[in-house]
C-alpha positions in Angstrom: -6.0 -18.2 -26.8 -6.7 -21.3 -25.6 -7.0 -20.0 -22.2 -9.6 -17.2 -23.1 -11.6 -19.9 -24.8 -11.8 -22.2 -22.1 -12.8 -19.8 -19.6 -15.6 -18.4 -22.3 -16.8 -22.1 -21.9 -17.0 -21.9 -18.6 -18.4 -19.0 -17.9 -21.4 -19.9 -20.3 -21.9 -23.2 -18.5 -21.9 -21.6 -15.3 -24.4 -19.0 -16.2 -26.8 -21.5 -18.2 -26.8 -23.6 -14.6 -27.5 -20.5 -12.6 -30.4 -19.8 -14.9 -31.9 -22.6 -14.2 -32.0 -22.1 -10.6 -35.2 -19.7 -10.7 -37.2 -19.4 -7.8 -40.3 -22.2 -8.1 -43.9 -21.0 -7.7 -45.9 -21.5 -4.8 -49.2 -23.6 -5.0 -52.3 -20.9 -4.0 -54.0 -22.0 -0.9 -57.5 -20.4 -0.4 -60.7 -21.1 1.2 -64.0 -20.9 -0.2 -67.9 -22.0 -0.1 -68.8 -24.3 -2.8 -71.5 -22.9 -5.3 -72.1 -25.4 -7.9 -70.8 -28.9 -8.8 -70.0 -30.5 -12.0 -68.7 -33.9 -13.0 -64.7 -32.8 -12.5 -64.9 -29.2 -11.1 -66.7 -27.0 -8.7 -67.7 -23.4 -8.8 -66.5 -21.6 -5.6 -67.2 -18.2 -4.0 -63.3 -17.0 -2.2 -63.5 -16.1 1.2 -60.1 -15.2 1.6 -58.3 -12.2 0.1 -56.6 -14.0 -3.2 -57.3 -11.6 -6.0 -60.3 -13.0 -7.1 -63.7 -13.5 -5.9 -65.2 -16.6 -8.0 -63.1 -19.8 -9.1 -64.2 -22.3 -11.1 -61.8 -25.1 -9.6 -61.3 -28.2 -11.7 -59.7 -31.3 -10.8 -58.2 -34.9 -11.6 -60.0 -38.1 -11.3 -56.8 -38.7 -9.1 -57.4 -35.5 -6.5 -58.5 -37.8 -3.3 -61.6 -36.0 -1.9 -62.7 -37.4 1.3 -66.1 -36.4 1.7 -69.2 -35.7 -0.4 -68.9 -32.4 -2.1 -72.2 -30.6 -1.2 -73.5 -27.0 -2.0 -72.8 -24.6 0.7 -69.9 -26.2 2.3 -66.6 -24.4 3.1 -63.5 -25.8 1.8 -59.8 -25.4 1.8 -58.3 -25.8 -1.9 -54.4 -26.1 -2.8 -54.4 -25.2 -6.4 -52.0 -25.0 -8.8 -50.1 -21.3 -9.3 -51.2 -20.9 -12.9 -54.9 -18.9 -12.9 -56.3 -18.4 -16.3 -57.8 -15.0 -16.5 -61.3 -15.1 -17.2 -64.5 -14.4 -14.8 -64.3 -16.9 -12.9 -60.9 -17.5 -13.0 -59.9 -20.8 -13.5 -57.3 -23.0 -11.3 -56.6 -26.7 -11.1 -57.0 -28.4 -7.8 -54.2 -30.7 -5.9 -56.0 -31.2 -2.8 -59.4 -30.2 -1.7 -60.4 -30.1 2.2 -64.0 -30.1 4.0 -63.5 -27.0 6.5 -67.0 -26.9 7.6 -70.2 -28.6 6.5 -73.1 -27.1 4.8 -75.7 -25.3 7.3 -78.9 -27.2 7.6 -81.9 -25.6 6.4 -84.0 -24.4 9.4 -87.0 -26.3 9.9 -89.6 -24.5 8.1 -87.7 -22.6 5.6 -88.1 -23.2 1.5 
């Protein structure tokens, strides 16, 4: 009887340990064009097929952005895998990199 109890306890511990070994979700990486800039977020239009066309991307003060954000720039965003399902979707960036600068306006165009 004692052996059965010990065996059941060991099996329970093993199952608990294996349950904690689930696959970790990967960050989302996508390319987008900056549409609007706010204090701690940007609104972007995605260029990649990531399941949404626009996103409100928030970022904490500790996220280092090595360039000045300008409307029209193309950026590469690495975001946490959690997506708030609204329109536009809301994600939290862990990194924002410049891909291309905003196009300069052609002289003579408004």
